[in-house]
C-alpha positions as CSV (number, residue, x, y, z in Angstrom):
1,X,137.2,212.6,266.7
2,X,138.9,212.3,270.1
3,X,136.0,212.7,272.6
4,X,138.4,213.0,275.5
5,X,139.6,216.3,274.2
6,X,136.3,217.6,272.9
7,X,134.6,220.6,274.5
8,X,132.1,223.4,274.0
9,X,133.6,226.8,274.5
10,X,130.1,228.4,275.1
11,X,128.0,225.5,276.4
12,X,125.3,227.9,277.7
13,X,124.0,228.3,274.1
14,X,123.0,224.6,274.1
15,X,120.0,225.5,276.3
16,X,118.5,227.1,273.2
17,X,118.0,223.5,271.9
18,X,115.0,223.4,274.2
19,X,113.2,225.7,271.7
20,X,113.4,223.1,268.9
21,X,110.6,220.9,270.0
22,X,108.5,224.0,270.9
23,X,109.0,225.4,267.4
24,X,108.1,221.9,266.0
25,X,104.8,222.0,267.9
26,X,104.1,225.5,266.7
27,X,104.8,224.5,263.0
28,X,102.4,221.6,263.4
29,X,99.5,223.7,264.6
30,X,100.2,226.5,262.1
31,X,100.1,223.9,259.3
32,X,96.8,222.6,260.4
33,X,95.3,226.1,260.4
34,X,96.8,227.0,257.0
35,X,95.5,223.8,255.3
36,X,92.2,224.4,253.4
37,X,89.6,221.6,253.5
38,X,87.3,221.0,250.5
39,X,84.6,218.5,250.7
40,X,83.3,217.0,247.4
41,X,81.1,214.0,246.7
42,X,83.4,212.5,244.0
43,X,87.1,212.8,243.2
44,X,86.7,211.7,239.6
45,X,87.9,214.3,237.3
46,X,90.6,215.6,239.7
47,X,94.2,215.2,238.6
48,X,96.2,213.1,240.9
49,X,99.7,213.9,239.5
50,X,102.2,214.7,242.2
51,X,99.6,214.0,244.9
52,X,102.4,212.8,247.3
53,X,103.9,216.3,247.5
54,X,101.4,217.7,250.0
55,X,102.1,214.7,252.3
56,X,105.9,215.4,252.3
57,X,105.5,219.2,252.6
58,X,106.4,219.0,256.4
59,X,109.9,218.0,255.2
60,X,110.5,221.8,254.7
61,X,109.8,222.5,258.3
62,X,112.0,219.6,259.4
63,X,114.9,220.8,257.3
64,X,114.5,224.3,258.8
65,X,114.5,222.9,262.4
66,X,117.6,220.8,261.7
67,X,119.4,223.9,260.3
68,X,118.3,225.9,263.4
69,X,119.6,223.2,265.7
70,X,123.0,223.1,263.9
71,X,123.3,226.9,264.2
72,X,122.6,226.7,267.9
73,X,125.3,224.0,268.3
74,X,127.7,226.1,266.3
75,X,127.1,229.0,268.7
76,X,128.2,226.8,271.5
77,X,131.6,226.5,269.7
78,X,132.4,222.8,269.6
79,X,136.1,222.2,269.4
80,X,139.0,219.7,270.0
81,X,141.7,220.8,272.5
82,X,145.2,219.4,272.2
83,X,147.2,220.1,275.3
84,X,151.0,219.8,275.5
85,X,152.8,220.3,278.8
86,X,156.4,221.4,279.4
87,X,157.8,221.2,282.9
88,X,160.7,223.3,284.1
89,X,162.5,222.8,287.3
90,X,164.1,226.2,287.9
91,X,165.3,225.8,291.4
92,X,167.4,222.7,291.9
93,X,168.4,221.3,295.3
94,X,171.6,219.5,296.1
95,X,171.2,217.1,299.0
96,X,173.8,215.0,300.9
97,X,172.6,212.3,303.3
98,X,175.2,211.7,306.0
99,X,174.5,208.3,307.6
100,X,175.8,206.9,310.8
101,X,177.0,203.3,310.2
102,X,178.5,202.6,313.6
103,X,177.7,199.2,315.3
104,X,174.9,200.8,317.3
105,X,172.9,201.2,314.1
106,X,172.3,197.4,314.3
107,X,170.2,197.9,317.4
108,X,166.8,196.3,317.1
109,X,164.5,199.0,318.5
110,X,163.5,199.7,314.9
111,X,162.7,196.7,312.7
112,X,164.6,194.8,311.6
113,X,167.3,197.2,312.9
114,X,168.0,200.9,312.7
115,X,170.2,200.7,309.6
116,X,167.9,198.5,307.5
117,X,164.9,200.7,308.5
118,X,166.8,203.8,307.4
119,X,167.8,202.3,304.1
120,X,164.1,201.6,303.2
121,X,163.0,205.2,304.1
122,X,166.1,206.8,302.4
123,X,165.4,204.9,299.2
124,X,161.8,206.1,299.2
125,X,163.0,209.6,299.8
126,X,165.3,209.4,296.7
127,X,162.4,208.2,294.6
128,X,160.4,211.3,295.4
129,X,163.2,213.7,294.4
130,X,163.4,213.3,290.6
131,X,164.7,216.9,290.0
132,X,167.4,217.0,292.7
133,X,171.0,215.8,292.9
134,X,171.8,213.5,295.9
135,X,175.0,212.3,297.4
136,X,175.7,209.8,300.2
137,X,178.3,210.1,303.0
138,X,178.7,207.3,305.6
139,X,180.5,207.7,308.9
140,X,181.4,205.8,312.1
141,X,184.8,206.4,313.7
142,X,185.8,208.0,310.3
143,X,183.9,209.3,307.3
144,X,183.7,208.3,303.7
145,X,181.9,209.6,300.6
146,X,180.0,206.7,299.3
147,X,178.5,208.5,296.3
148,X,179.3,212.1,295.2
149,X,176.3,214.3,294.4
150,X,174.6,212.9,291.3
151,X,171.4,213.2,289.4
152,X,171.5,209.5,288.6
153,X,169.0,208.0,291.1
154,X,169.9,204.4,290.1
155,X,173.4,205.0,291.5
156,X,172.2,206.6,294.6
157,X,169.7,203.9,295.4
158,X,172.2,201.2,294.7
159,X,174.6,202.9,297.1
160,X,172.0,203.0,299.8
161,X,171.1,199.3,299.4
162,X,174.8,198.4,299.7
163,X,175.4,200.3,303.0
164,X,176.4,198.0,305.8
165,X,178.1,198.0,309.1
166,X,181.8,197.1,309.5
167,X,183.3,199.1,306.6
168,X,184.7,201.8,308.8
169,X,186.5,202.0,312.2
170,X,184.3,201.9,315.2
171,X,183.0,205.0,317.0
172,X,180.7,207.9,316.1
173,X,182.5,210.8,314.5
174,X,179.5,213.2,314.0
175,X,181.9,216.1,313.2
176,X,183.7,214.2,310.5
177,X,180.4,213.0,309.0
178,X,179.1,216.5,308.8
179,X,182.4,217.9,307.6
180,X,182.5,215.4,304.7
181,X,179.0,216.3,303.7
182,X,179.9,220.0,303.8
183,X,182.9,219.3,301.6
184,X,180.7,217.6,299.1
185,X,178.5,220.7,298.8
186,X,181.1,223.5,299.0
187,X,181.4,223.6,295.2
188,X,177.7,223.2,294.5
189,X,176.1,225.9,292.4
190,X,172.6,224.9,293.4
191,X,170.3,227.6,294.9
192,X,169.5,225.4,297.8
193,X,172.0,223.0,299.6
194,X,170.8,220.6,302.2
195,X,172.4,218.0,304.5
196,X,170.4,215.3,306.3
197,X,172.6,214.1,309.1
198,X,171.4,211.0,310.9
199,X,173.0,209.5,314.0
200,X,172.0,207.3,316.9
201,X,174.8,208.2,319.4
202,X,177.2,210.7,320.8
203,X,180.2,212.2,319.1
204,X,183.1,210.2,320.6
205,X,185.8,210.0,317.9
206,X,187.2,211.8,314.9
207,X,189.4,214.9,314.7
208,X,186.8,217.4,313.5
209,X,184.7,219.2,316.1
210,X,181.0,219.0,315.2
211,X,180.6,222.7,316.1
212,X,183.5,223.6,313.7
213,X,181.8,221.7,310.9
214,X,178.5,223.5,311.8
215,X,180.2,226.8,311.3
216,X,181.5,225.7,307.9
217,X,178.0,224.7,306.8
218,X,176.6,228.0,308.1
219,X,179.2,230.0,306.2
220,X,178.3,228.2,302.9
221,X,174.5,228.6,303.5
222,X,174.0,224.9,303.8
223,X,170.9,223.9,305.7
224,X,171.3,220.9,308.0
225,X,168.4,218.7,309.1
226,X,169.5,216.4,312.0
227,X,167.8,213.1,312.9
228,X,168.4,211.3,316.1
229,X,167.4,207.6,315.6
230,X,166.5,205.3,318.5
231,X,163.8,204.7,321.0
232,X,163.7,206.2,324.5
233,X,165.0,204.0,327.3
234,X,166.7,200.6,326.6
235,X,167.4,198.8,323.3
236,X,169.2,195.6,322.1
237,X,172.7,196.6,321.1
238,X,175.4,194.4,319.5
239,X,178.1,193.8,322.1
240,X,180.2,190.9,320.7
241,X,180.3,188.0,318.3
242,X,180.0,184.3,319.1
243,X,182.3,181.5,317.8
244,X,180.4,181.4,314.5
245,X,180.7,185.1,314.0
246,X,177.2,185.9,314.9
247,X,176.4,189.1,316.7
248,X,175.4,188.9,320.4
249,X,172.9,191.6,321.7
250,X,172.4,193.0,325.1
251,X,170.0,195.6,326.5
252,X,171.7,199.0,326.9
253,X,170.5,202.5,327.5
254,X,170.0,204.6,324.3
255,X,172.2,207.7,324.4
256,X,171.8,210.4,321.7
257,X,173.4,213.8,322.0
258,X,170.2,215.7,321.2
259,X,171.6,219.0,322.5
260,X,174.4,218.8,319.8
261,X,171.9,217.8,317.1
262,X,169.6,220.7,318.0
263,X,172.5,223.1,317.9
264,X,173.6,222.0,314.4
265,X,170.1,222.3,313.1
266,X,169.4,225.7,314.8
267,X,172.7,227.3,313.6
268,X,172.1,226.3,310.0
269,X,168.4,227.2,309.8
270,X,167.4,223.5,309.7
271,X,165.3,221.3,312.1
272,X,166.0,218.5,314.5
273,X,163.9,215.4,314.5
274,X,163.8,212.3,316.8
275,X,162.9,208.9,315.2
276,X,161.8,206.5,317.9
277,X,160.2,203.9,315.7
278,X,159.8,203.0,312.0
279,X,156.7,205.0,311.4
280,X,158.2,208.1,313.0
281,X,161.3,207.8,310.9
282,X,159.1,207.6,307.8
283,X,157.2,210.7,308.9
284,X,160.4,212.6,309.4
285,X,161.6,212.0,305.9
286,X,158.2,212.8,304.6
287,X,158.3,216.2,306.4
288,X,161.8,217.0,305.1
289,X,160.5,216.1,301.6
290,X,157.8,218.7,302.0
291,X,160.1,221.3,303.6
292,X,162.6,221.1,300.8
293,X,160.7,221.2,297.5
294,X,162.2,222.0,294.1
295,X,160.3,224.8,292.5
296,X,158.5,223.4,289.5
297,X,156.9,225.5,286.7
298,X,154.5,223.8,284.4
299,X,153.7,225.4,281.1
300,X,150.7,224.2,279.1
301,X,150.2,224.9,275.5
302,X,146.7,224.7,274.0
303,X,145.9,224.0,270.3
304,X,142.2,224.4,269.4
305,X,140.6,222.9,266.4
306,X,137.3,224.7,265.9
307,X,134.4,222.5,264.6
308,X,131.6,225.1,264.3
309,X,132.4,226.2,260.8
310,X,131.3,222.9,259.3
311,X,128.0,223.1,261.2
312,X,127.4,226.6,259.8
313,X,128.1,225.5,256.3
314,X,125.8,222.5,256.8
315,X,123.0,224.6,258.2
316,X,123.4,227.1,255.4
317,X,123.2,224.3,252.9
318,X,120.0,223.0,254.5
319,X,118.4,226.4,254.5
320,X,119.4,226.8,250.8
321,X,117.8,223.4,250.1
322,X,114.6,224.4,251.9
323,X,114.5,227.7,249.9
324,X,115.0,225.9,246.6
325,X,112.3,223.3,247.3
326,X,109.9,225.9,248.6
327,X,110.2,227.9,245.5
328,X,110.2,225.1,243.0
329,X,108.8,221.7,243.8
330,X,106.4,222.8,246.6
331,X,105.6,226.3,245.2
332,X,102.1,225.4,244.1
333,X,101.3,224.1,247.6
334,X,102.4,227.1,249.6
């Protein structure tokens, strides 16, 4: 028997087991009252055949009590429960993460830098979306679809891990990054379509106006969550390379077009967030994860194996045994 799946359907009947010791005491006193005592001076001449039977006569009461206890346990309906679960995701979400990979993403106000901090958080986000399809778009002075929308999380996570600066022309083309993400979702049949647009700067290149891309997203019912990444004030930005090709950093003022990011989010029914450090960036993706949840339905199927029938048969057998013994072997002592 698997005790982990064992239960009593009507456990309140088990309280009746308290009556068993009370009935046992009652049997004991009733037996003493019913037993006749004869005092004689000598037992010679009395037959001693079957003299052990009076001593084991209490066995009848014990059998009856055991049968009663079994019937009480049977009333509590002991049973094994086998539970099988089927999960159905009936509202899928298609998500595109549009990630700024301009040189400023190497700024060290987040540790070890903005881009590496984002990659860790984005990978964790993907791990928590087992039922959704996710695509990756990267952009700087131009945009590029790194991974189309896919349900294969291994591909998505590998793509995120391989994102690096220097693959695209310099600049920050927010409009092109958003436009490419919208283009990835325009043929999507998902009931919910979401873009997470992350940047650390101001739109300064590209031939697609961010507001035009926003109108396209709005027309396709695509919700855009915008994230401005970077601390307030000054940060170490890459400005040049030395003779060995190593980046040189210099303090510069952090500039993020928050007004534009707020406009994009507001127009598409999304939200704007500002990530000023690693923990805040993690909190933002946690919040987006909670805001955009795939609707999951869990169906549980229960299979019950009732155990009370055996107890009833056993109790009936004991009562029958007590009746037979009472009317045969112990008949002359009743």
